[in-house]
C-alpha positions in Angstrom: 0.3 0.1 0.1 1.8 3.5 -1.0 1.9 5.8 1.9 0.4 9.1 1.7 2.6 12.0 -0.1 4.4 9.7 -1.5 5.7 10.3 -5.2 3.8 8.0 -6.6 0.5 9.3 -5.4 1.8 13.0 -6.8 1.6 12.0 -10.7 -2.2 13.4 -11.3 -2.4 13.3 -15.2 -4.6 16.3 -16.4 -7.9 14.9 -18.3 -8.5 18.4 -20.8 -8.3 17.5 -24.5 -6.7 20.6 -24.3 -3.4 20.7 -22.5 -2.3 23.8 -23.6 -5.3 25.5 -21.2 -3.3 24.7 -18.1 -0.6 27.5 -19.0 -2.9 29.8 -20.7 -4.7 29.4 -17.4 -1.3 29.9 -15.1 -0.3 33.3 -16.8 -3.7 34.7 -15.9 -3.3 34.2 -12.4 -1.5 37.3 -10.0 2.2 35.6 -8.7 2.0 33.5 -5.5 1.6 33.3 -2.0 -2.4 33.7 -2.9 -4.9 30.9 -1.4 -6.5 29.2 -4.6 -9.3 27.0 -4.9 -9.4 24.4 -7.8 -13.4 23.5 -8.7 -13.3 19.8 -10.6 -9.9 19.1 -9.8 -10.0 15.9 -11.0 -7.3 13.9 -10.2 -5.3 17.2 -8.9 -2.9 17.9 -12.1 -3.7 21.7 -11.9 -3.5 21.6 -8.2 0.3 20.1 -8.7 1.3 22.6 -10.8 -0.1 25.2 -9.0 1.6 24.0 -5.7 4.9 23.6 -7.1 4.7 27.3 -7.9 4.4 28.2 -4.2 0.2 28.5 -4.2 -1.5 27.6 -1.4 -4.1 25.6 -3.1 -7.1 23.6 -1.9 -9.1 21.4 -4.5 -13.2 20.6 -5.0 -14.6 17.9 -6.5 -17.5 15.5 -6.4 -15.1 12.2 -6.4 -12.1 12.2 -4.1 -10.8 8.7 -4.6 -10.1 9.9 -7.8 -7.9 12.5 -6.5 -4.4 11.7 -6.3 -2.6 14.5 -4.0 -3.6 12.8 -0.3 -1.4 15.4 1.3 -3.6 18.7 -0.4 -7.2 19.2 1.4 -9.8 18.1 -0.6 -13.5 19.5 -0.3 -15.9 16.9 -1.8 -19.4 18.6 -3.2 -21.9 18.2 -5.8 -20.9 21.1 -8.2 -24.7 21.5 -9.2 -25.3 22.0 -5.5 -23.8 24.4 -3.0 -20.1 24.2 -2.5 -19.5 23.7 1.4 -16.8 26.3 2.1 -17.6 29.6 4.1 -17.9 32.7 1.7 -14.7 35.3 0.7 -12.3 32.6 1.4 -10.0 32.3 -1.6 -7.7 35.0 -3.6 -9.0 32.9 -6.4 -11.1 30.2 -7.7 -10.4 28.2 -10.8 -12.1 25.9 -13.0 -11.0 24.2 -16.2 -13.1 22.7 -18.6 -16.1 22.2 -16.1 -19.2 24.3 -16.9 -20.0 22.3 -19.8 -20.5 18.8 -17.9 -23.0 20.6 -15.1 -26.4 20.9 -15.3 -27.4 23.9 -13.3 -24.8 27.0 -14.0 -26.7 29.4 -12.4 -25.8 27.7 -8.8 -22.5 26.8 -10.1 -21.4 30.3 -10.7 -23.1 32.1 -7.6 -21.2 29.6 -5.4 -17.4 30.1 -7.4 -18.3 34.1 -6.6 -19.6 33.5 -3.1 -16.3 32.1 -2.2 -14.0 34.4 -3.5 -13.0 37.1 -1.8 -13.5 40.9 -2.9 -11.1 41.8 -5.4 -10.3 37.9 -5.9 -9.9 36.5 -9.3 -12.6 33.9 -10.9 -11.3 31.8 -13.6 -13.7 29.5 -15.7 -12.6 28.1 -19.1 -15.0 25.9 -21.1 -15.0 25.0 -25.3 -15.6 28.5 -27.2 -19.2 27.9 -29.0 -19.0 31.5 -30.6 -16.0 31.6 -32.7 -16.7 32.2 -36.0 -15.3 28.2 -36.8 -17.9 27.0 -34.7 -20.6 28.8 -35.6 -19.8 27.6 -39.1 -19.6 24.0 -38.0 -23.0 24.8 -36.5 -24.5 26.2 -39.6 -23.2 23.1 -41.4 -24.4 20.5 -39.1 -26.4 21.7 -36.1 -23.4 21.0 -33.4 -21.1 23.6 -32.0 -17.4 23.2 -31.1 -18.5 22.1 -27.7 -20.3 18.7 -28.6 -19.5 18.5 -32.5 -21.7 15.0 -32.7 -24.7 13.8 -31.3 -23.8 13.1 -27.4 -24.4 9.1 -26.5 -27.7 8.8 -24.2 -27.2 5.4 -23.2 -24.1 6.2 -20.8 -24.4 5.8 -17.2 -22.1 8.7 -17.0 -23.9 11.1 -19.1 -22.3 14.1 -17.3 -18.8 13.2 -19.0 -19.9 14.4 -22.1 -20.5 18.2 -22.6 -24.1 17.9 -22.1 -24.1 21.9 -21.5 -22.7 24.3 -23.5 -22.4 27.6 -22.5 -21.2 31.2 -24.0 -19.4 34.4 -23.4 -22.7 36.4 -22.8 -24.1 33.7 -20.8 -20.7 33.9 -18.6 -21.1 37.4 -18.4 -24.7 37.5 -17.0 -24.0 34.8 -14.6 -20.6 36.7 -13.1 -22.5 40.1 -13.2 -25.4 39.0 -11.4 -23.7 37.9 -8.8 -21.3 40.2 -8.0 -18.4 39.9 -10.1 -16.9 42.0 -13.2 -15.4 40.1 -16.3 -12.2 42.0 -16.5 -10.7 39.8 -19.6 -10.8 37.4 -21.6 -8.4 35.1 -23.1 -8.1 31.5 -25.3 -5.3 28.6 -25.5 -4.8 29.1 -28.9 -6.1 30.9 -32.1 -7.9 28.8 -34.9 -6.1 29.8 -37.7 -8.6 28.7 -40.1 -10.9 31.8 -38.7 -8.3 34.8 -39.3 -9.2 35.4 -42.9 -13.0 35.0 -42.5 -12.6 37.2 -39.1 -10.9 39.9 -40.8 -13.9 39.8 -43.8 -16.7 39.0 -41.4 -15.8 41.6 -38.4 -16.9 44.6 -39.7 -20.5 43.1 -40.3 -20.5 41.8 -36.9 -19.8 44.7 -35.3 -22.5 47.1 -36.9 -25.4 44.1 -36.7 -24.4 43.5 -32.9 -24.6 47.6 -32.3 -27.2 48.3 -35.0 -29.5 45.7 -32.8 -28.7 46.2 -29.1 -27.5 50.2 -29.1 -31.1 51.5 -30.3 -32.8 54.2 -28.8 -35.6 52.0 -27.2 -32.9 50.5 -25.3 -31.3 53.0 -24.2 -31.7 52.5 -20.1 -29.6 49.2 -21.0 -26.7 50.5 -22.8 -24.5 50.5 -20.6 -25.2 46.3 -19.8 -25.4 45.9 -23.9 -21.8 47.6 -25.0 -20.0 45.6 -22.1 -22.0 42.7 -24.1 -20.8 43.8 -27.5 -17.2 44.3 -25.7 -16.8 40.6 -24.9 -18.8 38.7 -27.7 -16.5 40.7 -30.5 -13.3 40.1 -28.5 -10.8 38.1 -30.4 -10.8 35.4 -28.2 -14.5 34.7 -28.4 -14.4 35.1 -32.4 -10.6 33.6 -32.7 -10.3 31.1 -29.9 -10.8 26.9 -29.1 -11.2 27.7 -25.4 -12.7 30.2 -23.5 -11.0 31.5 -20.6 -13.1 34.2 -18.9 -11.5 35.9 -15.8 -13.6 38.0 -13.4 -13.2 39.8 -10.4 -15.4 40.0 -7.3 -16.6 43.2 -6.6 -15.4 44.9 -2.9 
């Protein structure tokens, strides 16, 4: 039997299909020291990367038996429900490729913001369903990049599939609803095949979106709508493979 905290225990594997997400998220975090909660930690791969860089890190997920870092604090939770942790506890909360697996986006985002300290950072990543490439895929086939083929309804662990895509406007709405502001939008990589269409289509997209949302009859919502226009037209949203949304909790 392995002893807790041995090297063998400390070799978790990243489970995302886009491994370059991890360095992209690391580059978004403020330098240590900081207390970080990894929500949807899986085996603990990102927790390991954080700890190696000097962060104080804790994990949260629903299957504790899969988590391999036995000497690191783990909080078991159904991520569609409340996270069993106090308010305002962490300098940053990170959730990598979790949103698209959850039934309850609203409760999940509310909990991420709640456990983050005022002024702290909320980082969520999810497949980008609003990129030009994903929109074209949807136009042709009826499926976005989040789930480019029909899901298998026979699976017992159906939630391991991308059952619930979410877009940047929805993430922005949920952050603002529960007390955070989106401050940055990044991606793990630009889809090169979308660059030329983006150069051609961007003026049309900008004109169409502004013309629709900034009408005089929506004047009382123009502040909200301008923020949506900013992030929907952001290069990371139109060209990126993975959405990396960065929020800051209001003080």
